[in-house]
C-alpha positions as CSV (number, residue, x, y, z in Angstrom):
1,X,0.0,0.0,0.0
2,X,1.4,3.4,-0.9
3,X,2.0,6.1,1.5
4,X,-0.6,8.4,0.0
5,X,-3.3,6.0,1.0
6,X,-2.2,6.5,4.7
7,X,-2.4,10.3,4.6
8,X,-6.0,10.2,5.2
9,X,-5.3,9.3,8.8
10,X,-3.5,12.6,9.6
11,X,-5.6,15.0,11.6
12,X,-3.8,18.2,12.4
13,X,-6.9,19.2,14.6
14,X,-5.4,16.9,17.2
15,X,-2.6,19.4,18.0
16,X,-4.5,20.7,21.0
17,X,-4.9,17.3,22.4
18,X,-1.2,16.4,21.9
19,X,0.0,19.6,23.7
20,X,-2.5,19.3,26.5
21,X,-0.8,18.9,30.0
22,X,-1.6,15.7,31.9
23,X,-4.1,16.3,34.7
24,X,-4.1,14.7,38.1
25,X,-7.8,13.7,38.6
26,X,-7.9,14.1,42.4
27,X,-6.6,17.6,42.0
28,X,-9.1,18.4,39.2
29,X,-11.9,17.3,41.3
30,X,-11.2,19.5,44.3
31,X,-12.7,22.8,43.1
32,X,-16.0,20.9,41.9
33,X,-16.3,19.1,45.2
34,X,-15.7,22.2,47.2
35,X,-18.4,24.1,45.2
36,X,-20.8,21.1,45.9
37,X,-20.1,21.2,49.5
38,X,-20.5,25.0,49.7
39,X,-23.8,25.0,47.8
40,X,-25.0,22.1,50.1
41,X,-24.2,23.8,53.2
42,X,-25.7,27.1,52.0
43,X,-28.8,25.4,50.9
44,X,-29.2,23.5,54.2
45,X,-28.6,26.8,56.0
46,X,-31.8,28.3,54.3
47,X,-30.0,30.6,51.9
48,X,-31.6,31.5,48.7
49,X,-28.3,31.6,47.0
50,X,-26.3,34.5,45.6
51,X,-26.4,36.3,42.2
52,X,-22.9,35.3,41.6
53,X,-22.7,31.9,43.2
54,X,-23.7,28.4,41.8
55,X,-27.2,28.4,42.6
56,X,-30.3,30.6,43.1
57,X,-33.8,29.8,44.7
58,X,-37.1,31.2,43.4
59,X,-40.7,30.3,43.6
60,X,-39.5,26.6,44.7
61,X,-37.2,25.9,41.8
62,X,-33.4,26.1,42.0
63,X,-31.3,27.5,39.0
64,X,-27.8,25.7,39.1
65,X,-25.1,27.0,37.3
66,X,-22.0,25.0,38.1
67,X,-18.7,27.0,37.8
68,X,-15.2,25.5,37.8
69,X,-12.0,27.6,37.1
70,X,-14.1,30.6,36.1
71,X,-15.9,28.7,33.4
72,X,-19.2,27.2,33.6
73,X,-19.5,23.4,33.8
74,X,-22.3,22.7,31.2
75,X,-24.6,19.7,32.4
76,X,-26.6,17.9,29.6
77,X,-25.2,20.8,27.3
78,X,-26.8,23.6,29.4
79,X,-25.0,26.2,31.5
80,X,-28.1,26.7,34.0
81,X,-30.2,23.8,34.9
82,X,-33.4,24.0,36.8
83,X,-34.9,21.6,39.2
84,X,-37.4,21.5,42.1
85,X,-36.0,22.8,45.3
86,X,-37.1,19.7,47.3
87,X,-34.8,17.6,45.1
88,X,-31.7,20.1,45.0
89,X,-30.1,18.5,48.2
90,X,-30.6,14.9,46.7
91,X,-29.0,16.1,43.5
92,X,-25.9,17.6,45.1
93,X,-25.3,14.5,47.1
94,X,-25.6,12.2,44.0
95,X,-23.4,14.7,41.9
96,X,-20.7,14.6,44.7
97,X,-20.7,10.8,44.7
98,X,-20.3,10.9,41.0
99,X,-17.5,13.3,41.1
100,X,-15.8,11.3,43.8
101,X,-16.3,8.2,41.7
102,X,-14.5,9.6,38.8
103,X,-17.4,10.0,36.6
104,X,-16.5,13.4,35.5
105,X,-12.7,13.2,35.2
106,X,-12.7,13.4,31.4
107,X,-14.8,16.4,31.4
108,X,-12.7,18.1,34.2
109,X,-9.5,17.2,32.4
110,X,-10.8,18.6,29.0
111,X,-12.6,21.7,30.6
112,X,-11.7,24.8,28.7
113,X,-10.5,22.7,25.8
114,X,-13.9,22.9,23.8
115,X,-14.5,19.1,24.0
116,X,-16.1,18.5,27.4
117,X,-19.4,17.2,27.7
118,X,-21.2,16.2,30.9
119,X,-24.4,14.2,30.8
120,X,-26.5,13.6,33.7
121,X,-29.5,11.3,33.1
122,X,-32.9,12.7,33.8
123,X,-34.3,11.6,37.2
124,X,-36.9,9.1,37.2
125,X,-40.4,10.1,38.0
126,X,-41.1,10.4,41.7
127,X,-43.4,7.6,42.9
128,X,-46.3,8.4,45.5
129,X,-47.8,6.2,48.1
130,X,-51.0,4.2,47.4
131,X,-52.8,6.5,49.9
132,X,-51.6,9.7,48.2
133,X,-52.7,8.1,44.8
134,X,-56.2,7.2,46.2
135,X,-56.6,10.8,47.6
136,X,-55.4,12.4,44.3
137,X,-58.0,10.2,42.4
138,X,-60.8,11.3,44.7
139,X,-59.9,14.9,44.4
140,X,-59.9,14.6,40.6
141,X,-63.3,12.7,40.6
142,X,-64.9,15.5,42.8
143,X,-63.5,18.1,40.5
144,X,-65.0,16.3,37.4
145,X,-68.4,16.0,39.4
146,X,-68.3,19.7,40.0
147,X,-67.5,20.6,36.5
148,X,-70.2,18.3,35.2
149,X,-72.7,20.0,37.6
150,X,-71.6,23.4,36.5
151,X,-71.9,22.6,32.8
152,X,-75.4,21.1,33.4
153,X,-76.4,24.2,35.2
154,X,-75.5,26.4,32.4
155,X,-77.3,24.4,29.6
């Protein structure tokens, strides 16, 4: 096979990967872990967040913008993610475990190089107790009955 046929494997766009300094995963995780711990302690203390911090609370919803080294750490391709406030603490605990487990090492190593992606799967739908489901059904039935009576009264 001639050399000309092998020239197609050359990719000079990989130069930035070649020149990258090796990262220590434990060291790269520290700022992210500190930020998670800070956000968790602020949330537990009843804070509503700060305008320049990682998170803000409004109307029962948390807006989370993770920042590492002065840059946003996009989650699922989005800089600012929103979640119910009652699930925020749980999310931070799970995120901390994922960071400690090395699940974001590649993203932390590549952050700022334009090739980092973080994907956190969507949470599973919360389940409710059978008693709560029954109450919800009874309330819906009562609302339907009221709506039918109102509609019949207008006819």
